[in-house]
C-alpha positions, 0 to 999 in steps of 0.5 A: 799803147796812148794812156787816153785808150789805157784807161777807156779800157780798164774802165770797160773791164772794170764792169762786173756784168760785162766780165761775166758776159765775156767769160761766158762766151770764151767758155772753152768748149769740152774735150772727147776723151779717147779711150787710150786716154791716160786720164779717163778713170772711171768709177761706179756709181751706185744710182747710174746704170749706163756709162756713156763712152764717146770715142774719137776713133771707134764710134760710139759706144754703150757701156751696159752694166747691171748692179746684179751683173758680174760681167758688162757687155759692150755693144757697138754700134759701128759693126765693121770697124773694130773696136777696142776690148774692156773687159771688168770685173768687180767686187760689188760695187767697188770698180779700179784700173791701172791706167796705162798710157797708149794700152787698153785698161787691165784691172788690178785685182783679180775676183775669186769667182767661178768661171764656167763658159758657154759657148754659142750662147743663143742671147748673144748674136755678135760673139760666140763665146759667153762667160758666165760668172758665178758667186752666192750673191749674184742671181742673175743666174737664176735667170740666164738659166732658163735661156741656157737650159737648151744649149748643149755646153750650157748643159754640159756644165750646168751638169757639172755642177751638180758634181762639184758647185755649191749647195747653192748653186746647185740648189738655184739650178733645181728650182729654175729646171723645176719651174720649168719642168715640162719644156725642159723635159723635151727639150733636146738637151736640157733632158740630160739635166733633169736625168742628172737630178734622177741619177745623183741628186737629193732624194728628196728633189726626185720626188718633188721631179715625180709629184711635178710629172705627175699628170703628164706620165703618157705625154712625156712617155710618147716624146723623144726626149722626155722619155728618157727623162720619164726611163730615168724616173722609173729606175729611180722607182724600182728601189722605193715604195711599191705604191709609187710603181703603181701611181705610175701605171695607172696612168698610163694603163689606159692608154697602153694600146696608144704605147704600144705602137709607138717606139718611145712609148715602146722604150719606156715599156719596156723599161717597165718590163726591166724595173717593176714586178710582172705582175704590175705589167701583165695587163700589157700582154694581151695588148702585146699579143695582139700587136705584134706585127705592129711592134715588130716594126720599131726598134723596142717594139721587137726588144718587148717581144723578145722580153716577153719570149724569154721571161714569160712562156706564151703559146699565143705570142708565138702563134701569133708571131709564126703567123706572120714569120715570113714577112718579119724575116724582112722586117728591119727590126722583126728578122731579130725575133725570128733569129730568137726563136733560131737559137731558142727552145722552142722546138715546135716553132724552130723547126716551122721556121728553117722549113720556110727558110730552105723554101725561100733561101735565096730571096732570103740571103739576097734581101739586107734583113733576110740575110742576117736569119740565114746566118742564123740558120747556118749555125743551128742546122744539121748535117742533111741541112748543111748538105742541101746549101751545098747542093744550091751553091754548086748548082749552075745557071744557064750559062753555067756559071755556079751560084756560089760566085753569085753568091759570093759577088751579091752586095748582102749574099756576100755575107752567106758564102762568108758564113757558108765557108766558115762551118765544117771543112768537110761539107764545103770541100766540094766548093773549095776544091773548083776555087782551087782547080779554077783560079779565074773564078777566084779571079772574079770574086777578086775582082767585085766590089762586093767579094774582094770584102770575103776574098782574103777568108776564099782564099784562106780556106783553101788552103786547108784543102 
């Protein structure tokens, strides 16, 4: 280069303002950091709640961190592409990483923390599993409780905390349940948490829930899930002072008719009869006597009637039952009331039922629920009535087919025939001899769908003659 040109360039570069302008123009662009970059070492700053991570290959990932939460969550904007998994643990405000080249960074140390795993967390959209870390200084747990009380796995794990958790954790759960008691009691899974308190928690907590539930006893007694909570509360009140039982009974007394007509309500009333002094429940008697048939239509209603028959003799109640006895024989739950009377010592009513069953023997035997009644009938009858049954079995139809074959091959009659074969051998020997002389009849029973179920009993019975 010519000396004069060098001098000219030197004079240009010596100008300070020109140099600064040149440097600004030549500023290098900041290179984007890869998630795998060795130099990437994030640190936690108290005032920062979000850290933006820009990756060249994975799109934009936003790492959201809340200072009160011990587990950050990553939400990816490009759902279909794979992204690295970053799991961060921290001890208060310290965050350390062990950088490894070409690998996802891993924490150096693990914080001593209690892990609980809840599947299908309702607030998650991408993952089907979330880990909730419980710490004595982590009050974010309290805010999460309202969302997970209705989750099956969460409910089970929270119940375990009542047994194994710290006093602070137990208290946090109780306070949240107490704040949302009515809603939690009606929840499919949340009701188990409330039951757990009545079963195994502190006595003062149980009384606290009792007064929170007061004023809602009737409403909750008719709810499928909350009625279980009321049942547990009644069991708790059983061993407490009597005035608490009176407070409960006085509140539901005015709605007793509505509870009697409701299956869940009957469950609560049955719990009262089983746990409270009967004198407190005596006012139910007249309402039950007037609602025999409607109460017999559901599970707990028929159990209340049986309880009343067993614990307190009531001629009025028996008369009401006998007035609808034929309908009860064919009723899904009412048939259990008829069975109970057949096995009881109510002689007059028992004789009346035997007469009704004999008059409708075949009709009842071919009914799903009536066949249950006939089976008990065969257990309690005397020799004279057994001969009556044998004559029915040996009767023939227009095609000279024996009736016992029809019983043996019927969907419900086969149970009656099976019970008949298990009675005194001397009374059924006539039927067994026919089966032994005619193998084709035995084959006909074995070849039918329902006869196959009792064929082994038939075959075994024949061997004894």
